[in-house]
N, C-alpha and C positions, 0 to 999 in steps of 0.2 A: 580597223583601218577605215571603215565607213564613217565612224564618228570622227576620227582624225581628219578625214577629208572634209566633212560637212562643217565641223566646228571651227577648224583653223582656216578654212577657205583655201586649202591647197589647190593650186592651179590644176585645171582638168588635164592639161597636157602632161604634167608631171605625174598626177595620180593614175591616169590610165596606163602609163608605161611602168610605173613603179609596182603596182599591185600584182600583175601576173608574173613579172620578173622576180619579185620577191618570193613568190611561192614556187616557181618552177624548179629552181635549184634544190631547195629543201625537199619538196614533195617527191621529185622524181629521182633524186640521188640518195636520199636518206630514208624518208618516210616509207615509200613504196617497198624498197628492198627489206627494210626492217619488218614491215608488216608481213611480207612473204616469209621471212626467216622465222618469225614468231607464229606462223601459220594462222594469222588473223584473217587473211584473204587467201583465196585459192587461185592458182595459176589459170584455171579455166575461166576466170572472170577478167582476164587481162584485157579482153576486148573492150570492156566497160571503161577501164582506165585510159586506154588509147582514145576512145571516143571523148572522154573528158579532156584530154590534152588537145585533141583536135578542136573541140568546141571552144576551149580557151583561146586558142590561136585565131579561130574564126571570129570570136567576139572582139579580140583586139583589133583585127582588121576592120571589122564593122565600125568599131569605135573611132578608128582613124578616119574613116570615110565620113562619119556623122559629126565629128568634132567641130568643124568650122560652122556647122549649122546650129549648134547648141550653145547657149550662153552659159557663163560660169554659174549663175544663180540656178538655172534649170538643172545643171549638172549636180550641184550640191543638193537640191531637193530630191532629185532622183536617187541619189545615194542614200538619203534618209528614208526613202520609201522601201528600200531593201530591209530596213529594220522592222517595218510594220508588218 
């Protein structure tokens, strides 16, 4: 996703909203229950997953506040920095 955003120049408004929404449904309705069923994760660690969900929502809100102040080019470069 990061490469797609940086190489294609996907608009930052679209990218910021697409990424968490694309993962939320799959991660929380399929992946997490499947990992619990396969006993790859323990229910005692559920607080960590809830913190992850909260942090994702917080990051999206922070991104919405900062979006008007960040140019498209800076956004693309910051996406590429995640790969380094």
